[in-house]
C-alpha positions in Angstrom: 126.3 169.8 49.9 129.3 170.9 51.9 127.1 173.2 53.9 124.8 170.2 54.7 127.7 168.0 55.6 129.1 170.6 57.9 125.7 171.0 59.5 125.3 167.3 60.0 128.8 167.1 61.5 127.9 169.9 63.9 124.7 168.3 64.9 126.4 165.0 65.3 129.2 166.6 67.4 126.6 168.3 69.6 124.6 165.1 70.1 127.7 163.1 70.7 128.9 165.6 73.3 125.5 165.6 75.0 125.3 161.8 75.0 128.8 161.4 76.2 128.2 163.9 79.0 125.1 162.0 80.0 126.9 158.7 80.0 129.7 160.1 82.2 127.2 161.7 84.5 125.3 158.4 84.8 128.6 156.6 85.6 129.5 159.1 88.2 126.1 158.9 89.7 126.3 155.1 89.8 129.8 155.3 91.4 128.6 157.7 94.0 125.5 155.6 94.8 127.7 152.5 95.1 130.1 154.4 97.4 127.2 155.6 99.5 125.8 152.0 99.7 129.2 150.7 100.8 129.5 153.4 103.4 126.0 152.6 104.7 126.9 148.9 104.8 130.0 149.6 106.8 128.1 151.8 109.2 125.4 149.1 109.7 128.1 146.5 110.3 129.9 148.8 112.8 126.6 149.4 114.6 125.9 145.6 114.8 129.4 145.0 116.1 129.0 147.7 118.7 125.6 146.4 119.8 127.0 142.9 120.1 130.0 144.1 122.1 127.7 146.1 124.4 125.5 143.1 124.9 128.6 141.0 125.8 129.8 143.7 128.2 126.4 143.7 129.9 126.3 139.9 130.1 129.8 139.8 131.6 129.0 142.6 134.1 125.9 140.7 135.3 127.7 137.4 135.5 130.5 139.0 137.6 127.9 140.9 139.8 125.8 137.8 140.5 128.8 135.6 141.3 130.1 138.1 143.9 126.6 138.6 145.3 126.1 134.8 145.7 129.5 134.4 147.5 128.8 137.4 149.8 125.2 136.1 150.6 126.6 132.7 151.6 129.5 134.2 153.6 127.1 136.6 155.4 124.8 133.6 156.2 127.7 131.8 157.8 128.7 134.8 159.9 125.2 135.5 161.0 124.7 131.9 162.1 128.0 132.0 164.0 126.7 135.1 165.9 123.5 133.3 166.8 121.4 135.5 164.6 118.5 134.2 162.4 119.5 133.5 158.8 117.1 134.6 156.0 117.4 131.6 153.7 115.5 133.5 151.0 118.4 136.0 150.5 120.8 133.2 149.8 118.3 131.4 147.5 117.6 134.6 145.6 121.3 135.1 145.0 121.7 131.5 144.0 118.9 131.8 141.4 120.2 135.1 140.0 123.6 133.5 139.5 122.1 130.4 137.9 120.1 132.5 135.4 123.1 134.6 134.4 125.4 131.5 134.1 122.8 129.7 132.0 122.7 132.7 129.6 126.5 133.1 129.6 127.1 129.4 128.6 125.8 130.3 125.1 128.2 133.2 124.7 131.4 132.5 126.6 134.6 131.5 124.9 136.0 128.1 125.9 138.7 129.7 128.2 136.2 131.8 130.1 133.7 129.0 130.2 136.2 126.8 132.0 136.6 129.5 134.6 132.8 130.2 134.9 132.1 126.4 135.2 134.7 126.0 137.9 133.2 128.9 139.8 129.7 127.6 139.4 130.7 124.3 140.9 132.6 126.1 143.7 129.6 128.3 144.5 127.5 125.1 144.6 129.8 123.6 147.2 129.6 126.8 149.2 125.8 126.6 149.2 126.1 123.1 150.6 128.4 124.3 153.3 125.8 126.8 154.5 122.9 124.3 154.3 124.9 121.7 156.2 126.0 123.9 159.0 123.1 123.3 161.4 123.7 119.6 161.3 127.4 119.7 161.7 128.5 117.8 164.8 131.4 120.2 165.5 130.0 123.6 164.9 133.2 125.6 165.7 135.2 123.6 163.2 132.5 123.9 160.6 132.3 127.6 161.0 136.0 128.0 160.6 136.0 125.7 157.6 133.2 127.7 156.0 134.9 131.0 156.6 138.2 129.8 155.1 136.4 128.6 152.0 134.4 131.9 151.4 137.3 134.2 152.1 140.0 132.0 150.5 139.5 129.7 147.5 136.0 130.8 146.6 137.0 134.5 146.8 140.0 133.8 144.6 137.7 131.9 142.1 135.3 134.8 141.8 138.2 137.2 141.4 139.6 134.9 138.6 136.3 135.0 136.8 136.3 138.8 136.9 139.8 138.9 135.4 139.0 136.3 132.8 136.0 138.3 131.7 138.0 141.5 131.5 140.7 139.7 129.6 138.3 138.3 127.1 136.9 141.8 126.5 140.4 143.2 126.0 140.1 145.5 129.0 142.8 143.8 130.9 145.8 142.3 129.0 148.4 140.2 130.7 150.7 138.0 128.6 151.1 135.6 131.6 147.4 135.3 132.3 146.9 131.9 130.7 149.5 130.3 133.0 148.0 132.1 136.0 144.5 131.0 134.9 145.5 127.3 134.8 147.3 127.5 138.2 144.4 129.2 139.9 141.9 126.8 138.4 143.9 123.9 139.6 144.2 125.3 143.1 140.4 126.1 143.2 139.6 122.6 142.0 141.8 120.9 144.6 140.3 123.0 147.4 136.8 122.4 146.2 137.3 118.6 146.0 138.8 118.5 149.4 135.9 120.5 150.9 133.3 118.4 149.1 134.9 115.2 150.4 134.9 116.6 154.0 131.2 117.5 153.7 130.3 114.1 152.3 132.3 112.4 155.1 130.5 114.5 157.7 127.1 113.6 156.2 128.0 109.9 156.3 128.9 110.1 160.0 125.6 111.9 160.8 123.5 109.4 158.9 
């Protein structure tokens, strides 16, 4: 009887040890699998975040590029007309359409602060387009040319520059603790200059009507 009891205890101990080892092994396997899943989730999230950031960079780069190209195309059209050269209207219209497309896409992604800048630049570019289109009918061409050149090299150039800085600031590329104050001041100056120019253009059209 004692021999049988000892044998049973031995068998029980062996089975218990085997089962206990199996349980621990299963727990370790589950823990390792959970850790691997968590690591894979983190990697996927990091990849998604990086793709989103890259898409934002691309959008901002295109927005900046098309704004600059639109301003340059309008400025060049003014300078060519002043020199008595033929102006290719298609170049300006192409630049205008490229900007409009990028601005339309950006409206869905821009933060409020950047959107305010982009919206102000959009309106300012539109006034610049009117400046170019109205040049041929201006009663005082010399004055109209000077007015146009001042707009494209001054307020509008500053506005496009502000857009570039705002985009870089939003991406964290360019950090300036005083940027918010500068942004508001530059937007106010751009808006005032734009309204003044739009009023002058409207008055000129009224006189020509």
